[in-house]
SETITI-572091 format. One record per residue (C-alpha): residue number from 1; residue in three letters; x, z, y negated. Coordinates in nm, 3 decimals. Each point is the difference from the previous one (the first is absolute). Layout:
% SETITI-572091
> NUM/ala/X/Z/Y
...
END
This chain:
% SETITI-572091
> 1/unk/0.000/0.000/0.000
> 2/unk/0.093/0.015/-0.365
> 3/unk/0.246/0.263/-0.105
> 4/unk/-0.190/0.122/-0.305
> 5/unk/0.202/0.227/-0.227
> 6/unk/-0.059/0.209/-0.310
> 7/unk/-0.005/-0.222/-0.316
> 8/unk/-0.080/-0.316/0.198
> 9/unk/-0.239/-0.235/-0.174
> 10/unk/-0.299/-0.069/0.224
> 11/unk/-0.328/-0.191/-0.006
> 12/unk/-0.314/0.115/0.177
> 13/unk/-0.118/-0.234/0.275
> 14/unk/-0.370/0.090/-0.011
> 15/unk/-0.215/0.158/-0.274
> 16/unk/0.030/0.379/-0.026
> 17/unk/-0.333/0.177/-0.058
> 18/unk/-0.037/0.224/-0.305
> 19/unk/-0.063/0.305/0.223
> 20/unk/0.360/-0.029/0.127
> 21/unk/0.145/-0.014/-0.351
> 22/unk/0.103/0.265/-0.245
> 23/unk/-0.086/-0.156/-0.334
> 24/unk/0.215/0.116/-0.290
> 25/unk/-0.167/-0.187/-0.287
> 26/unk/-0.375/0.050/-0.064
> 27/unk/-0.042/-0.363/-0.107
> 28/unk/0.040/-0.105/0.365
> 29/unk/-0.287/0.219/0.130
> 30/unk/-0.228/-0.306/0.022
> 31/unk/0.211/-0.182/0.262
> 32/unk/-0.123/-0.012/0.359
> 33/unk/0.341/-0.072/0.151
> 34/unk/0.350/-0.124/-0.070
> 35/unk/0.010/-0.367/0.102
> 36/unk/0.235/-0.139/0.262
> 37/unk/0.325/-0.113/-0.157
> 38/unk/0.010/0.287/-0.249
> 39/unk/0.362/0.104/-0.052
> 40/unk/0.128/0.358/0.004
> 41/unk/0.311/0.209/0.053
> 42/unk/0.067/0.236/0.291
> 43/unk/0.071/0.342/-0.150
> 44/unk/0.001/0.213/0.316
> 45/unk/0.029/-0.055/0.376
> 46/unk/-0.169/0.244/0.240
> 47/unk/-0.006/0.028/0.376
> 48/unk/-0.319/0.147/0.141
> 49/unk/-0.076/0.017/0.370
> 50/unk/0.279/-0.247/0.075
> 51/unk/-0.129/-0.258/-0.248
> 52/unk/0.155/-0.086/-0.335
> 53/unk/-0.220/0.005/-0.308
> 54/unk/0.088/-0.102/-0.353
> 55/unk/-0.106/0.135/-0.337
> 56/unk/-0.031/-0.311/-0.215
> 57/unk/-0.032/0.008/-0.379
> 58/unk/-0.179/-0.283/-0.178
> 59/unk/0.087/-0.062/-0.364
> 60/unk/-0.073/-0.260/-0.267
> 61/unk/0.252/-0.234/-0.166
> 62/unk/0.101/0.275/-0.244
> 63/unk/0.077/0.240/0.285
> 64/unk/-0.310/0.217/-0.057
> 65/unk/-0.114/0.137/0.334
> 66/unk/-0.371/-0.049/0.071
> 67/unk/-0.037/0.080/0.371
> 68/unk/0.171/0.141/0.308
> 69/unk/-0.079/-0.026/0.370
> 70/unk/0.145/0.112/0.331
> 71/unk/0.024/-0.312/0.214
> 72/unk/0.118/-0.094/0.345
> 73/unk/0.274/-0.248/0.079
> 74/unk/-0.246/-0.262/0.128
> 75/unk/-0.176/0.000/-0.338
> 76/unk/0.313/-0.098/-0.193
> 77/unk/0.222/-0.301/-0.050
> 78/unk/0.348/0.069/-0.141
> 79/unk/0.089/-0.244/-0.278
> 80/unk/0.357/-0.130/0.011
> 81/unk/0.194/-0.160/-0.284
> 82/unk/0.315/-0.091/0.192
> 83/unk/0.025/-0.195/0.321
> 84/unk/0.179/0.200/0.268
> 85/unk/0.224/-0.212/0.218
> 86/unk/0.093/0.120/0.349
END
C-alpha cells in the first residue's frame, strides 16, 4: 500500500460526509460532504487495532484551516510532485 507520512499532501478518493468532519469555520456548516478530489495535509498518523488512520487537515488557498477528518488509508491518494525512479 501507500506509505502515508505526516505532512504528505493527499486527496480524498470518495466524498467524506459532514458527520465525519470537524468543521473549523462556521461558513462551511451548510456543506453535506467534502467532495472527492479535495486536497488536504496529513497532520497525524495513528495506529488503532492494527490499522493506520490519518488525521487530515483541509485548508483554503490562504492556508486557513476549515475542516479536519480522521481517514483510513484506502480513502486517500498521496499526491507526488517528483517521479521516483527505482
